[in-house]
C-alpha positions as CSV (number, residue, x, y, z in Angstrom):
1,X,-6.9,-7.5,-4.3
2,X,-4.7,-5.9,-6.4
3,X,-1.0,-6.1,-7.5
4,X,0.4,-2.8,-6.1
5,X,0.3,-1.5,-10.1
6,X,-1.3,2.7,-9.3
7,X,-3.6,3.1,-12.1
8,X,-4.3,7.2,-12.4
9,X,-2.9,9.7,-9.5
10,X,-6.0,11.2,-9.2
11,X,-7.7,14.6,-7.7
12,X,-9.1,14.4,-4.2
13,X,-12.6,16.9,-5.0
14,X,-13.5,16.9,-1.0
15,X,-13.6,14.7,2.6
16,X,-16.5,15.5,4.4
17,X,-18.3,13.5,6.7
18,X,-16.1,10.4,6.2
19,X,-17.3,10.8,2.6
20,X,-14.2,11.0,0.1
21,X,-14.8,12.7,-3.5
22,X,-12.0,11.3,-6.2
23,X,-11.9,13.0,-9.8
24,X,-10.8,10.5,-11.9
25,X,-10.4,9.2,-15.4
26,X,-11.3,6.0,-13.7
27,X,-15.1,5.4,-13.3
28,X,-15.9,1.9,-11.3
29,X,-19.6,0.4,-10.6
30,X,-21.0,1.1,-7.2
31,X,-19.8,-1.7,-4.7
32,X,-16.7,-1.7,-7.0
33,X,-12.9,-2.2,-4.5
34,X,-10.5,0.3,-5.1
35,X,-7.4,1.2,-3.6
36,X,-7.1,4.7,-2.6
37,X,-3.3,5.3,-1.6
38,X,-3.0,1.4,-1.0
39,X,-6.1,1.2,1.4
40,X,-9.1,-0.8,-0.3
41,X,-12.2,0.9,-0.4
42,X,-15.5,0.8,-1.6
43,X,-17.2,2.8,-4.4
44,X,-20.5,3.8,-2.9
45,X,-21.0,6.8,-5.4
46,X,-20.6,7.3,-9.0
47,X,-20.2,10.8,-10.7
48,X,-19.2,12.0,-14.1
49,X,-16.0,13.1,-13.2
50,X,-15.3,10.2,-10.6
51,X,-16.9,8.2,-7.4
52,X,-16.9,8.4,-3.8
53,X,-16.3,6.4,-0.9
54,X,-16.5,5.9,2.7
55,X,-14.1,5.2,5.5
56,X,-15.0,4.1,8.4
57,X,-13.3,5.7,11.8
58,X,-11.2,2.6,12.5
59,X,-9.7,2.9,8.8
60,X,-9.1,6.8,9.3
61,X,-7.3,5.6,12.6
62,X,-4.7,3.4,11.0
63,X,-3.8,5.2,8.0
64,X,-1.4,8.8,7.2
65,X,-5.0,10.3,7.0
66,X,-3.4,13.3,6.5
67,X,-2.6,12.5,2.5
68,X,-6.4,11.8,1.5
69,X,-6.1,15.6,-0.1
70,X,-4.8,16.9,-3.3
71,X,-3.2,14.0,-5.1
72,X,-4.1,10.2,-4.4
73,X,-2.8,6.8,-6.0
74,X,-5.9,5.3,-7.2
75,X,-5.6,1.0,-8.7
76,X,-9.3,-0.9,-9.4
77,X,-8.9,-4.4,-7.9
78,X,-7.4,-7.0,-10.2
79,X,-9.8,-9.5,-12.2
80,X,-8.6,-13.2,-11.8
81,X,-7.7,-13.3,-15.6
82,X,-5.2,-10.2,-15.0
83,X,-2.1,-10.6,-15.3
84,X,0.1,-10.1,-11.7
85,X,3.1,-7.5,-12.5
86,X,3.7,-6.4,-9.1
87,X,2.9,-8.5,-6.0
88,X,-0.2,-9.9,-4.1
89,X,-1.5,-6.9,-2.3
90,X,-4.6,-6.9,-0.1
91,X,-5.0,-3.3,0.8
92,X,-4.8,-3.8,4.0
93,X,-2.8,-1.1,6.0
94,X,-0.3,-2.9,8.7
95,X,1.1,0.4,9.8
96,X,2.2,4.4,8.9
97,X,6.3,4.6,8.0
98,X,8.0,7.8,7.7
99,X,9.8,8.7,5.1
100,X,14.0,9.6,6.3
101,X,15.7,9.5,3.0
102,X,15.0,10.7,-0.4
103,X,18.5,10.3,-2.4
104,X,18.8,10.5,-5.9
105,X,21.3,8.3,-7.5
106,X,21.0,9.8,-11.3
107,X,19.5,6.5,-12.9
108,X,17.4,5.4,-9.6
109,X,16.4,7.1,-6.4
110,X,17.1,5.5,-2.8
111,X,14.3,6.0,-0.5
112,X,14.7,4.7,3.4
113,X,11.6,4.7,5.4
114,X,11.1,3.9,9.4
115,X,8.0,1.6,10.3
116,X,7.1,0.4,14.1
117,X,9.6,-2.2,15.2
118,X,7.0,-5.0,15.4
119,X,6.3,-4.9,11.9
120,X,10.0,-5.3,11.0
121,X,9.8,-8.9,11.3
122,X,8.0,-8.9,7.8
123,X,10.2,-6.8,6.1
124,X,12.5,-9.3,3.7
125,X,15.6,-8.1,2.2
126,X,14.6,-8.4,-1.7
127,X,10.9,-9.4,-0.8
128,X,8.2,-7.0,-1.7
129,X,6.6,-4.2,0.1
130,X,3.4,-2.0,-0.4
131,X,4.1,2.0,0.2
132,X,0.9,4.1,-0.4
133,X,-0.1,1.0,-2.8
134,X,2.5,1.0,-4.7
135,X,4.6,-2.9,-5.3
136,X,8.1,-2.0,-4.7
137,X,11.6,-4.6,-3.5
138,X,13.5,-4.1,-0.3
139,X,16.8,-4.0,-0.8
140,X,18.3,-3.0,2.8
141,X,16.6,-4.2,5.9
142,X,17.5,-2.4,9.4
143,X,16.3,-3.1,12.7
144,X,13.8,-0.2,12.0
145,X,14.0,1.0,8.9
146,X,14.4,-0.7,5.5
147,X,16.0,1.1,2.2
148,X,14.0,0.5,-1.7
149,X,15.3,1.3,-4.9
150,X,13.1,3.5,-7.3
151,X,13.4,3.4,-11.1
152,X,13.1,6.6,-12.7
153,X,9.7,5.6,-14.7
154,X,8.2,5.0,-11.1
155,X,9.4,8.1,-9.5
156,X,7.9,9.8,-11.8
157,X,4.6,8.0,-12.8
158,X,3.5,8.3,-8.9
159,X,3.8,10.3,-5.7
160,X,6.9,9.6,-4.6
161,X,8.4,12.6,-6.7
162,X,6.7,14.8,-4.2
163,X,6.9,13.2,-1.2
164,X,9.3,15.0,1.2
165,X,11.6,13.8,4.4
166,X,9.0,13.2,7.4
167,X,6.2,12.6,5.3
168,X,3.7,9.6,6.4
169,X,3.0,7.1,4.3
170,X,0.6,3.7,4.4
171,X,2.6,0.7,4.7
172,X,1.7,-2.9,3.5
173,X,4.0,-5.6,4.2
174,X,3.9,-8.9,2.2
175,X,0.7,-10.9,3.1
176,X,2.9,-14.2,2.7
177,X,5.3,-12.9,5.0
178,X,2.6,-12.4,7.5
179,X,0.9,-15.6,7.1
180,X,4.0,-18.0,7.4
181,X,5.0,-15.8,10.7
182,X,1.6,-16.4,11.8
183,X,1.5,-20.4,11.2
184,X,5.2,-20.9,12.9
185,X,4.6,-18.7,15.9
186,X,1.9,-20.3,16.8
187,X,1.7,-22.8,20.1
188,X,3.6,-25.9,19.3
189,X,0.2,-28.0,19.1
190,X,-1.2,-26.1,16.4
191,X,2.2,-25.7,14.6
192,X,2.6,-29.9,14.6
193,X,-1.1,-29.7,13.1
194,X,-0.7,-27.1,10.7
195,X,2.7,-28.6,9.3
196,X,1.1,-32.6,9.3
197,X,-1.7,-30.4,7.2
198,X,1.0,-29.4,4.3
199,X,1.9,-32.7,3.7
């Protein structure tokens, strides 16, 4: 579990034979979970200047794989004692979004991202969403896209400052929105049982 606050912008040293090697100040232990561009992965090798993880074909097929070069976001898994400053993020990517607009509003940046319409039911105005692992608040919602307002600190300390129009990004919707939708979209009998269990 993560909270969507980027620990470091790290450098990709190599990505060969499904093994991604990262150069970073943060050095995990073998077996530790770490989010890279929002994807929960396991440290399989430790190096003096970083670590390696392995990406399965399943994982690679569901993420914006072209962004796993040059620079990436990394965030270590939370401890139970950690304060949650962002929101609860699982590191499970729902879909890939496309950046449609980046607008400088002097003291903030408006970013519009388009995603597949089947995932819009989990996107709620003033709700939370993770974009490449960054915890953000949704300000506007339309049929197939949403708008974020990003403060200069977040913009300058994440990869958002490098993003371009039409770039693809990893999207994780809010886990609570997914769970609630799943419960209330169940068959009537199942729904009744779930409600009774709540009470």
